[in-house]
C-alpha positions in Angstrom: -31.3 -73.2 -30.0 -28.1 -73.4 -32.1 -30.0 -72.8 -35.3 -31.4 -69.6 -33.9 -28.0 -68.5 -32.8 -26.5 -69.1 -36.3 -29.3 -67.2 -37.9 -28.8 -64.2 -35.5 -25.0 -64.1 -35.9 -24.9 -62.4 -39.3 -27.4 -59.8 -38.1 -25.3 -59.1 -35.0 -22.1 -58.8 -37.0 -23.8 -56.4 -39.4 -25.0 -54.3 -36.5 -21.5 -54.2 -35.1 -19.9 -53.1 -38.4 -22.6 -50.5 -39.3 -20.9 -47.1 -39.4 -22.7 -44.0 -37.9 -24.0 -41.3 -40.1 -21.9 -38.7 -38.4 -18.3 -38.8 -37.2 -16.9 -36.1 -34.9 -13.2 -35.2 -35.6 -11.5 -34.7 -32.2 -7.9 -35.8 -32.7 -6.1 -32.6 -33.8 -2.6 -31.1 -33.5 -1.4 -27.6 -33.8 2.0 -26.3 -35.0 4.3 -24.0 -32.9 7.8 -23.2 -33.9 8.1 -26.1 -36.3 6.8 -28.7 -33.8 3.4 -30.3 -33.5 1.5 -30.4 -30.2 -1.7 -32.1 -29.2 -4.8 -29.8 -29.5 -8.2 -30.0 -27.8 -11.0 -29.5 -30.2 -13.3 -27.8 -29.5 -10.9 -25.2 -28.1 -8.9 -22.1 -28.7 -5.2 -21.5 -29.5 -4.6 -19.9 -26.1 -6.0 -22.9 -24.2 -3.9 -25.2 -26.3 -0.8 -23.2 -25.7 -1.5 -23.2 -22.0 -2.2 -26.9 -21.9 1.2 -27.6 -23.5 3.1 -25.2 -21.1 3.9 -22.8 -23.9 2.4 -19.6 -22.4 1.4 -18.7 -18.9 -2.1 -18.2 -17.7 -3.2 -14.8 -19.1 -5.5 -14.2 -16.2 -2.7 -14.2 -13.6 -0.8 -11.1 -12.7 0.0 -9.0 -15.8 0.4 -12.0 -18.1 -2.2 -10.7 -20.4 0.4 -8.2 -21.7 2.9 -11.0 -22.4 0.6 -13.0 -24.7 -0.5 -10.4 -27.1 1.7 -11.9 -29.8 -0.6 -14.9 -30.0 -3.3 -12.9 -31.8 -0.9 -11.6 -34.3 0.5 -15.0 -35.3 -0.5 -17.6 -37.9 -1.7 -20.9 -36.4 -2.2 -24.2 -38.2 -4.4 -27.1 -37.0 -4.4 -30.6 -38.6 -6.1 -33.9 -38.3 -6.1 -37.1 -40.4 -8.9 -39.5 -41.2 -9.0 -42.9 -43.0 -11.7 -43.9 -45.5 -12.6 -46.8 -43.3 -13.5 -44.4 -40.5 -15.8 -42.3 -42.6 -19.6 -42.4 -42.2 -21.7 -44.3 -44.6 -23.3 -42.6 -47.5 -22.6 -41.6 -51.1 -22.5 -37.9 -50.3 -20.6 -36.7 -47.3 -20.2 -33.2 -45.8 -17.4 -31.6 -43.8 -19.1 -29.4 -41.2 -17.4 -26.9 -38.9 -19.9 -25.7 -36.3 -17.7 -22.8 -35.3 -14.3 -21.3 -36.4 -13.0 -18.4 -34.4 -10.9 -16.1 -36.6 -10.2 -15.8 -40.4 -9.4 -19.4 -41.5 -8.2 -21.2 -44.6 -9.4 -24.8 -44.9 -7.6 -27.4 -47.0 -8.2 -31.1 -47.5 -5.2 -32.9 -48.9 -4.1 -36.5 -49.8 -1.4 -36.8 -47.2 0.4 -34.6 -44.7 2.9 -32.3 -46.3 1.6 -32.8 -49.9 -0.7 -30.1 -51.1 -2.6 -32.0 -53.7 -5.8 -30.2 -52.6 -9.1 -32.1 -52.8 -10.8 -29.1 -51.2 -9.7 -25.6 -50.5 -11.9 -23.0 -48.8 -10.3 -19.6 -48.0 -11.6 -16.7 -45.9 -14.1 -18.3 -43.5 -14.1 -15.4 -41.2 -17.4 -15.5 -39.3 -17.2 -17.0 -35.8 -21.0 -17.3 -35.6 -21.6 -19.3 -38.7 -21.5 -23.0 -39.5 -19.5 -23.9 -42.6 -20.4 -27.0 -44.5 -18.7 -28.3 -47.6 -19.0 -31.4 -49.9 -16.4 -33.9 -48.7 -14.2 -35.3 -51.4 -14.2 -39.0 -52.3 -11.0 -40.4 -51.0 -9.0 -43.7 -51.5 -7.1 -43.9 -48.2 -6.0 -41.3 -45.7 -6.3 -37.6 -46.0 -5.3 -34.5 -44.0 -7.6 -31.7 -43.0 -5.8 -28.5 -42.3 -7.1 -25.2 -40.9 -4.8 -22.2 -41.0 -5.9 -19.2 -38.9 -4.6 -15.8 -40.0 -4.3 -12.6 -38.1 -7.3 -10.3 -38.3 -5.6 -7.6 -40.3 -8.5 -5.3 -39.7 -6.5 -2.2 -40.8 -6.3 -3.7 -44.3 -10.0 -4.4 -44.4 -10.7 -0.8 -43.2 -8.4 0.6 -45.9 -10.2 -1.5 -48.5 -13.6 -0.2 -47.3 -12.4 3.4 -47.4 -14.2 4.6 -44.2 -12.6 4.5 -40.7 -14.9 3.0 -38.1 -14.8 3.5 -34.3 -13.9 -0.2 -33.8 -11.9 -2.0 -36.4 -13.3 -5.3 -35.0 -16.4 -4.4 -37.0 -14.7 -5.7 -40.2 -14.6 -9.3 -39.0 -17.3 -11.3 -37.4 -15.5 -12.2 -34.2 -16.6 -11.9 -30.5 -16.2 -8.2 -29.8 -15.4 -8.7 -26.1 -12.3 -10.8 -26.9 -10.8 -7.6 -28.3 -11.0 -5.9 -24.9 -13.7 -4.2 -22.9 -13.9 -2.1 -19.8 -14.4 -5.3 -17.8 -12.5 -7.8 -19.9 -9.0 -8.5 -21.2 -7.8 -8.1 -24.7 -7.1 -11.7 -25.7 -7.6 -11.8 -29.5 -7.7 -15.5 -30.2 -8.6 -18.1 -32.8 -9.4 -21.8 -32.9 -11.9 -24.5 -33.8 -14.2 -23.5 -30.9 -17.2 -25.8 -31.8 -17.3 -29.4 -33.0 -16.2 -30.6 -36.4 -18.1 -33.4 -38.2 -18.1 -35.5 -41.3 -21.7 -36.4 -41.9 -24.1 -37.7 -44.5 -26.8 -35.3 -43.4 -26.6 -32.0 -45.4 -29.3 -30.2 -43.4 -30.6 -30.8 -39.9 -34.3 -31.5 -39.7 -36.4 -28.7 -38.1 -38.1 -29.5 -34.9 -41.9 -29.7 -34.9 -43.9 -27.3 -32.8 -44.7 -30.1 -30.4 -41.0 -30.7 -29.7 -40.3 -27.1 -28.8 -41.7 -27.1 -25.3 -39.6 -27.3 -22.1 -40.5 -28.5 -18.7 -40.2 -25.6 -16.3 -40.9 -22.7 -18.7 -44.0 -21.0 -17.3 -45.4 -19.2 -20.3 -47.0 -20.3 -23.5 -46.4 -17.0 -25.2 -44.7 -13.7 -24.3 -45.4 -10.5 -26.2 -43.7 -7.1 -26.2 -45.9 -4.0 -26.0 -44.6 -0.7 -27.5 -47.3 1.9 -27.9 -47.8 5.6 -27.5 -49.3 6.6 -24.1 -49.7 9.7 -22.0 -46.0 9.6 -20.9 -44.4 8.8 -24.2 -43.9 5.2 -25.4 -44.4 2.1 -23.4 -42.1 -0.9 -23.2 -43.4 -4.0 -21.3 -44.1 -7.7 -21.7 -47.3 -9.6 -21.4 -47.6 -13.3 -21.1 -50.0 -16.2 -21.6 -49.7 -18.3 -18.5 -52.1 -21.1 -19.7 -54.7 -19.9 -17.2 -54.6 -16.2 -18.0 -53.8 -14.3 -21.2 -52.3 -10.8 -21.3 -50.7 -11.0 -17.8 -48.5 -7.9 -17.4 -45.0 -8.9 -16.3 -42.5 -6.9 -14.2 -39.1 -8.0 -15.4 -36.3 -8.6 -12.9 -32.8 -9.7 -13.9 -29.4 -8.7 -15.2 -27.2 -8.6 -18.3 -25.2 -11.7 -19.3 -21.7 -11.7 -20.7 -19.7 -14.8 -21.8 -18.5 -16.9 -18.9 -14.9 -17.0 -20.1 -12.6 -15.3 -22.5 -12.2 -18.7 -24.3 -15.9 -19.8 -24.2 -15.7 -23.4 -25.3 -18.4 -25.7 -23.9 -16.2 -27.8 -21.6 -17.1 -29.3 -18.3 -15.8 -26.3 -16.3 -17.9 -23.8 -18.4 -20.9 -26.1 -18.2 -20.6 -25.9 -14.4 -20.3 -22.1 -14.6 -23.5 -22.0 -16.7 -25.4 -24.1 -14.2 -24.3 -22.3 -11.2 -24.8 -18.8 -12.6 -28.3 -19.4 -13.9 -29.3 -21.3 -10.8 -28.0 -18.3 -8.8 -30.1 -16.0 -11.0 -33.2 -18.0 -10.4 -32.4 -18.2 -6.6 -32.2 -14.4 -6.6 -35.7 -14.0 -8.1 -34.7 -13.3 -11.7 -37.2 -13.9 -14.5 -35.1 -12.6 -17.4 -31.5 -12.6 -18.6 -30.3 -10.3 -21.4 -27.7 -11.9 -23.6 -25.7 -8.8 -24.4 -24.7 -8.0 -28.0 -20.9 -7.8 -27.5 -20.5 -11.4 -26.6 -21.9 -14.6 -28.1 -24.9 -16.4 -29.3 -24.6 -18.8 -26.4 -24.4 -22.6 -26.6 -27.6 -24.5 -26.6 -26.7 -25.7 -23.1 -27.3 -22.2 -21.8 -30.8 -21.9 -23.4 -31.7 -25.5 -22.3 -31.0 -24.4 -18.7 -33.0 -21.2 -19.2 -35.9 -23.2 -20.6 -35.9 -25.6 -17.6 -35.5 -22.8 -15.0 -38.2 -20.6 -16.5 -35.8 -17.7 -17.2 -36.9 -15.6 -20.1 -34.0 -14.5 -22.5 -33.7 -11.2 -24.2 -31.4 -12.1 -27.1 -29.2 -9.4 -28.7 -27.8 -10.2 -32.1 -24.0 -9.9 -31.7 -23.3 -6.3 -32.8 -22.2 -3.7 -30.3 -20.9 -0.2 -30.0 -19.9 0.6 -33.6 -21.3 1.0 -37.1 -20.7 -2.0 -39.4 -19.6 -2.0 -43.0 -22.0 -2.7 -45.8 -19.6 -4.4 -48.3 -21.5 -7.1 -50.2 -19.4 -9.9 -48.7 -20.1 -8.6 -45.1 -23.8 -8.3 -45.7 -24.0 -11.8 -47.1 -22.1 -13.2 -44.2 -24.3 -11.4 -41.7 -27.4 -12.6 -43.5 -26.3 -16.2 -43.3 -25.2 -15.8 -39.7 -28.6 -14.4 -38.6 -30.6 -17.1 -40.4 -28.5 -19.9 -39.0 -28.6 -18.5 -35.4 -32.3 -17.8 -35.4 -33.0 -21.2 -36.8 -30.8 -22.8 -34.1 -32.2 -20.9 -31.2 -35.9 -20.6 -32.2 -36.6 -24.0 -30.7 -36.0 -22.5 -27.2 -39.2 -21.1 -25.6 -37.1 -19.0 -23.2 -36.3 -16.5 -25.9 -38.9 -13.8 -25.8 -37.2 -11.0 -27.8 -34.7 -10.5 -30.6 -32.7 -7.2 -30.5 -30.6 -6.0 -33.4 -27.7 -4.6 -31.5 -26.3 -3.0 -28.4 -25.9 0.8 -28.4 -25.1 1.3 -32.1 -27.9 3.9 -32.6 -26.9 5.4 -29.2 -23.3 5.7 -30.3 -24.2 7.1 -33.7 -26.3 9.9 -32.1 -24.4 10.6 -28.9 -20.8 9.6 -28.9 -19.3 12.2 -31.2 -18.2 9.8 -34.0 -19.1 12.2 -36.8 -16.6 14.8 -35.5 -14.0 12.3 -34.4 -13.7 10.6 -37.7 -14.4 13.5 -40.0 -16.8 11.5 -42.2 -17.9 13.3 -45.3 -21.7 13.7 -45.9 -21.5 10.8 -48.4 -19.7 8.6 -45.9 -22.3 9.4 -43.1 -25.1 8.6 -45.5 -23.5 5.3 -46.4 -23.0 4.2 -42.8 -26.6 5.3 -41.9 -27.9 3.2 -44.8 -25.8 0.3 -43.6 -27.4 0.5 -40.2 -30.8 0.5 -41.8 -29.9 -2.4 -44.1 -28.6 -4.6 -41.2 -30.7 -3.5 -38.2 -33.5 -1.2 -39.4 -32.7 2.4 -38.6 -34.6 5.5 -39.6 -33.4 9.1 -39.3 -37.0 10.1 -38.6 -36.8 8.4 -35.1 -33.8 10.4 -33.9 -34.4 12.9 -31.1 -38.0 13.0 -32.0 -40.5 14.0 -29.3 -43.4 12.6 -31.4 -44.0 9.1 -29.9 -45.8 8.0 -33.0 -42.6 7.9 -35.0 -40.1 6.9 -32.3 -40.2 3.4 -33.7 -37.9 0.6 -32.6 -39.1 -2.0 -35.0 -38.3 -3.2 -38.5 -39.6 -5.7 -41.0 -37.2 -5.2 -43.9 -33.7 -5.3 -42.4 -31.5 -8.3 -42.7 -32.0 -9.2 -39.0 -35.7 -8.6 -39.1 -36.1 -10.8 -42.1 -34.1 -13.6 -40.5 -36.6 -13.5 -37.5 -39.6 -13.4 -39.8 -38.4 -16.3 -42.0 -36.7 -18.5 -39.4 -38.6 -18.1 -36.1 -41.8 -20.0 -36.4 -43.3 -18.2 -33.4 -42.5 -14.8 -34.8 -41.2 -13.4 -31.6 -40.8 -9.6 -31.6 -37.7 -8.0 -33.1 -36.5 -4.5 -32.0 -33.7 -2.8 -33.9 -31.5 -1.5 -31.1 -31.1 -1.1 -27.4 -31.6 1.6 -26.1 -34.1 3.6 -28.0 -32.6 6.9 -26.6 -29.3 7.5 -24.9 -29.1 8.7 -21.3 -28.4 12.3 -22.3 -31.8 12.6 -23.9 -35.0 13.5 -21.9 -36.8 10.7 -23.9 -34.6 8.1 -22.1 -37.1 8.1 -19.2 -40.3 8.5 -21.3 -39.8 6.5 -24.5 -38.9 2.8 -24.8 -36.1 1.0 -23.1 -33.2 2.8 -21.4 -29.5 2.4 -20.6 -29.0 4.9 -17.8 -25.3 5.6 -17.3 -25.5 9.0 -15.6 -24.6 7.0 -12.5 -21.1 5.7 -13.1 -20.1 7.3 -16.5 -21.7 10.7 -15.5 -20.5 10.3 -11.8 -24.0 11.3 -10.6 -25.1 10.3 -7.1 -27.3 7.2 -6.7 -30.3 9.4 -5.8 -30.6 10.4 -9.4 -32.2 7.0 -10.1 -35.4 8.4 -8.4 -35.9 10.9 -11.3 -34.1 8.9 -14.0 -36.2 5.8 -14.1 -37.3 4.9 -17.6 -40.0 2.7 -19.0 -37.8 -0.4 -19.0 -34.3 -0.2 -17.5 -32.1 -2.5 -19.7 -28.7 -1.3 -18.4 -27.4 0.6 -15.4 -24.8 -0.3 -12.7 -21.8 0.5 -10.6 -18.5 -1.3 -10.1 -17.0 -3.2 -7.2 -13.8 -5.2 -6.6 -13.9 -8.9 -5.9 -13.0 -9.9 -2.3 -9.4 -10.8 -1.4 -10.2 -14.5 -1.5 -10.6 -14.0 -5.3 -7.9 -11.4 -5.7 -5.3 -13.7 -4.2 -6.0 -16.2 -7.0 -4.7 -13.9 -9.7 -2.4 -11.5 -7.8 1.1 -12.2 -6.6 1.5 -11.7 -2.8 3.9 -8.8 -3.3 1.3 -6.9 -5.4 -1.7 -7.0 -3.0 -2.4 -3.3 -3.2 -5.0 -1.5 -5.2 -2.4 0.5 -7.2 -0.1 -2.4 -8.0 0.5 -3.4 -11.7 -1.7 -6.5 -11.3 -4.6 -4.7 -9.7 -4.3 -1.9 -12.3 -4.3 -4.6 -15.1 -7.5 -6.1 -13.5 -9.3 -2.8 -13.5 -10.1 -2.1 -17.1 -12.1 1.1 -16.8 -9.8 4.1 -17.1 -11.5 6.0 -14.3 -12.8 3.0 -12.4 -10.9 3.5 -9.2 -11.4 7.2 -9.1 -15.2 6.9 -9.5 -15.4 4.3 -6.8 -13.3 6.4 -4.5 -15.5 9.5 -5.1 -18.7 7.6 -4.3 -17.2 5.7 -1.4 -16.2 9.0 0.3 -19.7 10.4 -0.2 -21.6 7.5 1.1 -19.1 5.7 3.5 -16.5 8.3 4.3 -13.6 6.0 3.1 -11.6 5.5 0.0 -8.8 3.2 -1.3 -6.1 5.3 0.4 -7.7 5.1 3.9 -8.5 1.3 3.9 -6.5 -1.9 3.5 -7.1 -3.7 0.2 -9.2 -6.3 2.1 -11.4 -3.6 3.7 -11.6 -1.5 0.5 -12.8 -4.5 -1.5 -15.4 -5.2 1.1 -16.7 -1.6 1.3 -16.7 -1.4 -2.6 -19.2 -4.2 -2.6 -21.3 -2.6 0.1 -21.2 0.6 -2.0 -22.2 -1.2 -5.2 -25.1 -3.0 -3.4 -26.2 0.3 -1.8 -26.3 2.2 -5.0 -27.5 -0.4 -7.5 -30.0 -1.6 -4.9 -31.4 2.0 -4.6 -31.9 1.9 -8.4 -33.7 -1.4 -8.3 -35.9 -0.1 -5.5 -36.9 2.9 -7.6 -37.6 0.8 -10.6 -39.9 -1.5 -8.6 -41.6 1.3 -6.8 -42.4 3.3 -10.0 -44.6 0.6 -11.6 -46.4 0.9 -14.1 -44.2 3.7 -15.4 -41.3 1.3 -15.3 -41.9 -2.4 -16.1 -38.4 -3.9 -16.0 -35.0 -3.7 -14.4 -32.0 -5.5 -15.8 -28.8 -4.3 -14.1 -25.3 -4.5 -15.6 -24.0 -7.2 -15.1 -24.5 -10.7 -13.7 -21.1 -12.3 -14.2 -17.5 -12.0 -15.3 -15.4 -13.6 -18.0 -12.2 -13.5 -15.8 -11.3 -12.3 -12.3 -11.6 -8.5 -12.3 -13.0 -5.3 -10.8 -16.3 -4.9 -12.6 -20.1 -4.3 -12.4 -20.8 -8.0 -11.8 -22.9 -9.3 -8.9 -21.2 -12.7 -9.0 -17.4 -12.8 -9.5 -15.6 -15.1 -11.9 -15.2 -17.9 -9.3 -18.9 -18.0 -8.4 -18.8 -15.9 -5.2 -21.9 -13.8 -4.7 -21.0 -10.2 -4.2 -23.1 -8.0 -1.8 -25.1 -6.8 -4.8 -26.5 -10.3 -5.6 -27.7 -10.7 -2.1 -29.3 -7.2 -2.3 -31.0 -8.0 -5.6 -32.3 -11.2 -4.1 -33.9 -9.2 -1.2 -35.3 -6.5 -3.5 -36.6 -8.8 -6.2 -38.5 -10.7 -3.5 -40.6 -7.6 -2.7 -44.3 -7.8 -3.4 -45.1 -6.2 -6.8 -47.0 -3.0 -6.7 -46.7 0.8 -7.0 -45.2 1.5 -3.5 -43.2 -1.4 -2.0 -40.5 1.0 -0.6 -41.4 0.5 3.1 -41.3 -3.2 3.0 -38.3 -4.8 4.8 -37.3 -1.4 6.2 -35.8 -0.2 2.9 -37.3 3.3 3.3 -35.5 3.7 6.6 -32.4 2.0 5.3 -32.0 4.5 2.5 -32.9 7.6 4.6 -29.4 7.9 5.9 -25.9 7.4 4.4 -23.9 4.6 5.9 -21.2 7.1 7.1 -23.8 8.9 9.1 -25.1 6.0 11.1 -24.1 5.2 14.7 -22.0 2.0 14.9 -21.8 0.3 18.3 -19.0 -2.2 19.0 -19.8 -5.4 17.2 -20.8 -8.2 19.7 -22.3 -11.5 18.6 -22.1 -15.2 19.0 -21.6 -17.5 16.1 -21.6 -21.3 15.7 -21.4 -23.8 12.8 -22.7 -27.3 12.3 -23.0 -29.8 9.5 -26.3 -31.4 8.6 -26.7 -35.1 7.7 -26.3 -34.3 4.0 -23.0 -32.5 4.6 -24.3 -28.9 4.4 -22.5 -26.3 6.4 -24.9 -24.3 8.6 -24.0 -21.1 10.4 -26.0 -19.6 13.2 -25.3 -16.2 14.5 -26.9 -14.0 17.2 -26.4 -10.3 17.3 -25.8 -8.9 20.8 -25.5 -5.4 19.4 -26.8 -3.8 16.2 -24.7 -5.1 13.4 -24.4 -3.7 9.9 -23.5 -5.5 6.7 -22.5 -8.7 8.3 -20.4 -10.8 5.9 -19.7 -14.4 6.6 -16.9 -16.2 4.9 -15.2 -19.6 5.1 -11.6 -20.3 6.0 -10.1 -21.8 3.9 -12.4 -20.1 1.5 -14.9 -22.1 -0.4 -16.3 -20.5 -3.6 -20.0 -20.0 -3.6 -22.5 -18.2 -1.4 -24.6 -18.5 1.7 -28.4 -18.5 1.6 -28.2 -15.2 3.5 -25.2 -12.9 3.8 -24.4 -9.2 3.8 -27.3 -8.5 6.2 -28.1 -6.0 9.0 -29.1 -7.5 12.3 -30.6 -5.7 15.3 -29.6 -6.6 18.8 -31.2 -9.9 19.7 -31.9 -11.1 16.1 -30.6 -14.4 14.9 -29.3 -15.4 11.5 -29.3 -18.9 10.1 -27.5 -19.4 6.8 -26.4 -22.3 4.8 -23.3 -22.5 2.5 -24.0 -23.3 -1.2 -20.7 -24.2 -2.8 -20.2 -23.3 -6.5 -18.8 -26.8 -6.9 -21.5 -29.2 -5.4 -18.7 -31.7 -4.7 -16.6 -29.3 -2.6 -15.5 -30.7 0.7 -16.6 -28.3 3.4 -15.9 -30.5 6.4 -12.7 -28.7 7.4 -13.9 -25.2 6.9 -14.4 -22.6 9.7 -16.4 -19.5 9.4 -15.2 -15.9 10.0 -17.3 -12.8 10.3 -16.8 -9.2 9.1 -19.0 -6.3 9.9 -19.0 -2.6 8.9 -19.1 -1.8 12.6 -15.4 -2.6 13.0 -14.4 -0.1 10.3 -16.0 2.8 12.2 -14.6 2.0 15.7 
């Protein structure tokens, strides 16, 4: 027995001392005002500054304005590593999975001495992995990453053509520069892991490894062809039992879950809750919008397992892009890396070149605004063709045979062709025609913004239903349980500095007020903030729900409806159906009800929707609200609410006090006298303690008494 032990001992010691083939570098510091502070990597400079108490939370109050200097500053991150801690191998590689912002990477012998063993300037693509040969070292070295301000104006001057958005000159997340639902928080940081490894290239997965439990289709194809109406746009699937099954698509657009989208535990929880909420509401597709991110693999893993198809935009949005040689090469490498990374996920069914670049080029007045010369216009048009695939012959054409939205020769199309083994379809842009063109309802996919931007009534959705509705929507405010999280008590009014800061659309409040007066007879001046926020959500659900109903009822003319938008990246007034903290708005409950309708050409009458939409809410008769309500806890701790209507009740909203983020299985419902409602609370945090909560009820009846 001892002899066996002696023989095994060297083997055990060898096993204990064997070094891994990859080491992740997580112990970093950053410099601020001459001092070094601990940094969290992966992370962003804003999150590190907040963690060290150096800046306030930019989501609270008007703090966004007070931290704008962060994006204009130089930031340095450093870490050290000893030779004994390096992986085994004769050839090592330093791999940065993601660097946000223009960065200068240096590897030096010791801190403070710049005897550079490696120096890599100008790594300015947030969506690329950067990998470099790691130098042979004797003892301890310092790895330094210096982030520089964007200086887009200098890049624009060097290019010689002014663009609608200067962010186009750097490959950074567009939404972080501000959007009409998001803050301007230009940031930087080591936002994905850093490794030293002896593996220069990851091994591709075999086809057998690409499956995922829960994904219902073996193959999904896009059909775009001329027909008697114009040009179709729909998906067919191989279910394993049947091929060529025509799918009606139901879902919404996805934006990043946070302004600083690191994959930490909090954001993982957001991914899980949001995607499960999408599935619970009857979604079968999510569109990853082109102004945000190529999402973390965790997102696509969840979509695979939930059976949610993904329409994947490449991350280009709302502006032409420069065609300088260095930019084209950076985009080419970005596209090939991202397609190679994501192609293993069966959930992805479509690659789309960009969001609204063609639409903007044709319809947003850029040519006149920027006074481009004919030569400059020709260069920018050629750049669009080089990157995305864009033909002048498709513009404003009524000939469906040439209104193509495909390409095989652009940079992005070639990346799909070379790096996606399943050769999933690639389209150049979304939409094919802007909402001001008659073709937007006859040819290809549509972003219909006559409702909201055009201030048209919701009824216009009846005639403005396209072949596939990729974007449309209407704003609402979050309820006061969310507003109180970011708004000081003294600013709880819709026109306070904080509420104005958290309404990023210049005409947002005016558009909501106009529609609210038309459909409900109220506005922000006639209601308290609490009641206004509540009615704004009813208005959003009424209007966007009307659009969903038209899209469903006009099959097969229309074969898909993706409303704008599912989620928020911060607490804000927006088009979302779920607020930043995970609370379902009235729209999400309405989408759940409508997406549950039986497919077919005329489902309008089901569930009383025909009657519901036959009269405006302001023109109904509202009796005094009378009801009984009780609550109980099941053996597994779930909070169950039972309510009986004693009179007709409209838009019943059940909340918890103190408020628990999440949703009920049923909420924002109408009840006829005598009807009962049983609903169960689903917290956004599954570990939330609901044992001390009490329920409270709000109805539209009370506002009309």
